[in-house]
N, C-alpha and C positions, 0 to 999 in steps of 0.2 A: 542462447540460454545455457545452452550446453557448455560454452565454451567458460560461460559464469562459473558452472558448475565444477569444471576441468580446475580453475583460478580456486576456487574453496576447498575441493579433495586435494590440491596439492599437488608437487612436483611427485613421481612414482605413483601414486597411488593408482590402482589398476584397477584394484579389487570390485566386483559390480556393486557389492553392497555399501562399500562406502561410496562409489559414484553416484548411486542411488540416493542417498544420503544427501550428499553436495546439493543436486539437482531439487531437492526438497527444497534447501535451505535458499537456491536460487529462486527457487519457483515462489519463495514467501517473500524473498526480499523484491521480488519484481513487482507480486500484488501489494504490498507495501509502500511501494513508489507509484503504483500508478494510484492507489487510494488517494495517498497525499498531493498529489498534484491535482487530484480533480478538486479535491477538497479547499486547494489553495484558487483555482480556479472561479470555483462556487463562491468562495468569498470577495475575490475580486469584483465579481459581476454583481454585488449587492449595493443598496441604495447605502447603506454606510460606506461603502467604499471610497477613496477620494478621487475625485473626476467623473463620478457615474453621471450618466445622463439620461434621464428616463425615455422610455419610446412612448410614443404616442398611445402605442396599444397594451402597455405595460399595467398590469395590475396596481392597485395604491401601496406603498412603500410597506404600510402594515402588514400586509396580506402577501408581500414579497418576504419579510423578514420570518415570516411564519412557515412558509414554505421553505426560506434557506434553511431553518433552525431544524427543521425535521429532516432534511436531507444530511444537514450535516450529524444529528443524532443516528440517522442509518450508517452513513460510513464511519462513524467512530466506531460503532458495533462492530462493522467490516476491519477497521484499521485493528480494534483488539485482535481479533480472531487473527487477523495474520500474523502480527505480533507474536501469539500465543503458536499457531504452528514452527511460526521461526525459530522462536526459542526451542520448542520439542525438537527440531528439525537440528538445529546446533547440537543440543545435546546427544541427539543419537549419533551424530557425527562424530563427537569428541569419544564416545563409548567404541566407537569402530574404530578410532584412529589410535588410542591409547593404548 
């Protein structure tokens, strides 16, 4: 993540505040990618996904879908928070380098 922060800060930016803001942007981006990857994985393992095969011990499809919706709702909130953190980190970085 440090390398990404250095790339975000840009060449020649060695100021600690700029690097810290760039780290915040990199961290928010990492969290955003992580939650989006997890959401995609959940959606691919749902009864509505093409090629989905039920396991013998799997709950009925309706229960699975309700649980999926609850999980996706939580992940959507987490994603919105990550987007907000990234937005404010980018603004702070722009203020520091301008």
